[in-house]
C-alpha positions, 0 to 999 in steps of 0.5 A: 173376851170379845175385843172392841172393834174399831171402825175407821172411814176411808181417808178419801171420805174424810177429805170429802167431808172437810171439803164440803164443810169448808165450801159451805162455810165459804159460801156463808161468808161470801153471802154475808159479804155480798149483803154487807156490800149491797147495803153499804151504800145505803148505810153511807147515804143514811149516815151522811144525811144524819150528819149533814142535818146535825151540821145545819142545826149546829151552824144555826145555833152558833149564828143565834148565839153570835147575834145574842152576844152582838146584841149584849155587846151593843147594849153594854156600849150604849150603857157606857155612853149614857154613863159617860154622859151622866144619864142615870135613868137610862143606865139603870134601864140598860142594866135591867135590859142586860140582866133580862136578856142574859136570862131570857135570850129573847126579845118580845113585844113586851120587852121593846124599849120605851124609856130609852129610844136609843135602845130601840134600833138595837132591839129591832136589828136583833129581832130582824136578824133572829127572825130570818134564821128559822126560815133559812134553816128550814130551806137548808133542811128541805134542800138536804131532804130533796138531795137525800130523796134523789140519792135513795131513788137512784140506789133503789133502782140500782139494787133492783137491777142487781136483784137485791130485792130486800135491799131495794125494799129497805131503801124504798121504806126509808124514801117513803118515810122521809117526807113525813119525818118531823124535820121535813114536815115542820120545815115545809110548814114554816116555809109555807107560812112565811111565803104566804105572809110575805105574799100577803104583805106585798099584795097589801103594799101594792094595793096601798101604793096604787090605790089607797091614797088616790083622791077619793079612795080613802073617803069612799073606803072610810064611808063604808065603815062609818058615815061621814056625819057620824065622825064628830059624834060622841061625848067630848073627851077633853076640856078647853078649845079644840086648838089646845087639844090638838096641840096636846095630842100632837106633842104626844104623837111626836113623842111616840114617833121619836121613840119609833113606837109606830103602834102608839103613833098610829093611835093618833091617826083617824081610826077609820083610816087605820082600819082601812089601810093597815098600820104598814101603810100608816108607817110609810105615810109617817116617813113621808110626812115627818122626814126627821124620822129618816135622818140621824138624831140630833140632841139640839133638834126641837119640835114644836107647834107654830100655829093651830087654827080651826076652820069655820065649820069647826070640824077640822084643825090645821096645825103647822109644826116647826123645827129648831135646826141650824140655830133657827126655827123652820115651819114644817108642812101643815097637817090636818086634824079631825074630830072623831067620836069626841077627840081629835085625830090626825087626818093623814091622807090630807097631810103634806109630804116633805122629802128627806132632801128637803130636810138636808136643804133645811139644814143648810138654809139661810133664815127666812127661806121656806121649804117647798110643800107637796100634797101628800097624795103625790107620795104614793103616786110615785111608788 
């Protein structure tokens, strides 16, 4: 019977194999550790960027929620005031507004107060506050993207110097894709749109202040859109005398002003002039001609008409308003009305200016004294 032969390796050979395997394993571990070490900075930068981006969104959301709570609190306080004064209709309107806003969390053009003038300043304040947040958020995002882009560029250069080409390429891909991501692209578009609108508004205001209300400029501009002879053409849209119609139109115009509904108030201004100068210029003119818009509301203050007289040609009515203040009537600066296509409109470029200081003087004035009047054209010359 043959015996099984056992072959054994020399002990030194076993030792060599063990050393070789150990060395290979150690090399793999070191290589993996080096790879993690080389990419750790990129992972840190990416994680930091994502966290900071989330912080921007979270912080702005908190601000918006805070503004929403502030608006609801202000409306509830106003409702309480109206309730304590026994004013049922405003209380019902404010109740509906509280329910509407609590559900919608927004205010658009259809939600602007019309029946409760005291609500309008609260709504305007909320709209102004909310409008600025998207732009401010976009600017924060752009700043964050720029800082991240700069850090990636420095890391890419560092990895290239260390001969970590795969790591450098990975950073390069991240860097090149950064500006095309949704958060950066939408932020840039929003800022560009906002800056363009602001620049346009500033340019329009500059042109208006310097030129529109200079003598002869309005007449020339309006004549381009409609010949002067065609002003009074059109079917008559009212009954009674022109003076009576102007008084009626003035009453409706004042109601819109007191509600700060400047869009509605602009409907009573010469339509050709509104087309030429725009509603922003018309609103500025209202502030100059009607200073009671700039002072605190007074329930005892009343507006009426002292007189309305048509000229000999029958194409212009001069209306002199009067204001009840300090327990007496005061005549306000006159305003002119012209007939356009069958109805009467305020010729605002021919109005007379009255400063806020004149209003304060009137509040302290003794009966029988007048307030100095200044041609409206001077108002724009001073700006």
